[in-house]
N, C-alpha and C positions, 0 to 999 in steps of 0.2 A: 502494499500499499504507500503511496506518495503522501509523505506526512508533512504538513506545512509547521515549521518551526517560528515562532515569533519570541524574539530576545535570543536567537542563537548565537549572537556574538557576546551574551552574558557568561558567567560564570557557571549556572547550572546548564544553560545552551550549549558550553561548548563541551562540558562532560557529555552531555546527552548526544552530541554529534559523533562522538568517540564510540559511545554504546552502541549506537544504532548503525554504526559502521559494520558491526559483525551480526546485525539481525537481519530478516527478510524484509524489512522496510526501507523505503528510501527517503531520505532527509532532504526538504527544499528548505535551505536556510533564508529568511528574510534577513537583509542587510540594508543600511543606510548609506553605506560608503562603498563603491566598487572596490577599493583597494582591501576590503575586508576578506573577498571572495576565495581567494586562494589559499590562504591560510584556514579558512574554514572547510574548506575541500578535501584539504590534507587532514583534518582532524575527522573527517567522515561524511561531510555534506555531500550528498549528490548531486545536487546543483543550488546556486545562489540565485536569489531574483533580488531587485532593488525595489524597497517599499518604506513606507513610513506609518506607524501607528496612528499618527494623527491624520493621516490622510485616507482615500479609497485604496484598499489593499486586494480588491477582487481580480484584478488580472494577476497578481503574483500568485493567488490562491488557486488559480482554475486547474483543475486536474486532481486537485488532493481528494483525499478520502478521509483526512483526520485533519484536526489542529491541536499542537500544543502551545499554549500560551503561557510562557516562562519569562515574559518581558517584565522591567519593574523598574521604577526611578530609584528605589531604596527609600528606607525609612527615615534618612537623612536629608532627603530635600526638601524643598520648600512645599506647603500645600499645593499651589497652582500645578507643578510639575507631577505631584501624585496624581491628581486627578486627571490631569491629560493622560497619563500612560497607564498607570494601574486600574484607574476605573474607566475612565471615556475609551482610552485604546482597547482594553478589553471588552467593552461593550460593543463599540463598534465593529469589533472583530467577530463576535458572536452574531450580531446581524447581518453583517455579510455571509458568515457560512450559514446560516438558515437560509438567506435570500440565495445563495448558490447550491442548496441542497447537499451540503457537506453536513453530515449528521453527527460525527463523532467529534466532541471537544473536551481537552483535558487543560485544566486551568490550575495553575501554580498559586495560590492563595497563600495565607499566614495563620501559622496558630493565632488564637485569639481574634480572628475575623469574624466568629460567630457571634462575638459580644462585644464589639468595638469600646462599647461604653465604658467596660471594666478593664481595658486596657490601661497601661502607663498613660498619663496624661499626653508626655510628647508624642507617643505613637498613634494616639487616637486619630488623627487626620490620614495617617496610613492606613490603619485597620478599618476605618471606616470607608475609604477608598475600596480596599480589598472585599469589605462586606457587601458594597453595591454591586459590584462586578458579580460576585458571588450568586447574589439575588436574582441578578438580571439574568445569568445562564441558567440559573435553575426552573427559570419562569419562560425560557425560551423553547422548550420543547424539543431541544436536541438531546443528542443520548450524552450527558455529560459524567465527568469526573472531577471531583474538585480536592485537590491536595492539599493539607494546610500543613508544611513543615514547621518544626521548631527553630530555636535560632540556628543560623547556617554559620559553618565553620568551611575553611579550606584543608581541614584534615582530611588524609587518605580514608576512601570509604572502607568500610569492613563487609559491606554487603548483607547486616542484621540489622533489623529494624523492629520497633514497636510502632504497631497501628492501632488507631483508636476510633472508632465509629461513632461513640459516644463523648462521655466527656473526656475533654482534653487531656492529655499527660502533657506537662510541658518538659521540656528538655532540648538538647542540641542536637544536629544531624549534618555529616559532613553533606556539601553540594552534590559531591560524586552519588553519594547514595540517593539523593534525590532524584537525580538523572536516571539511576537504576530501577526507581520505582517508578518514574514516569514512562518508561520503555515496558516494563512488565504490566503496567494497566492498559497499555494499549491491546496487549493478547488476553487479557483476563475478562471474562464475560461477567463475573459479579461485580464489579466496579460501574457498571451501567447506573446512572442517576443516583451516586455516591458521594457522600463528602467524608473525609477521614483526615485525621492528624498523623503525622509520622515523625518519629525522632529515632535517634539510635537505641539499639536494642539488641535481644539475643536470638531472635529469628531470624532465618534467610528471607529476603524480599518476596520471593514467588509464595514461599510456605504462610507468610504474614497475610498475603493478598486472599487467599484460600480462607481465612479464618475471620474474615471481615463480616 
């Protein structure tokens, strides 16, 4: 399946391209700068396309069977950029996927996005933007999976996690393991229309998904 990756040049996105290189899926990485293309193709992108989340991405998405949204402004940017990317960018991509008949949509959200008002004050604008995107996707009619990782680290992944579909279990997780989860979700039937949190743990990713 051709999979459209939004945020391919980000830290999770780069790991995802490497994971997908050995899979049966073909990664179409969206980039804003043509100079990023060769490096992302070396990492594992089957192809790269120019696009901007703040613009119409329909041509870049044409022919894809699924979307993985792992773009983000990060929690330390100003509220305006967070809304532009994490909220409006995601919402625009959901609407485009629906209009184009792309039915599978996997969204990287954030631990705490379920109840942003309970998060730390300095992160509430970020969590609220993630929450709004999550809710829009859930109401879209698409076959969605929303992944809410804990605090992201650059440590080497272990391939072992803890997933929670109910009350969130806060913790840390390497970005590499988040990428492994995203790829596994593509091939997992029981993640349709599900929201779950994920942190580092003791259970291999594939096994953890079967226990959701």
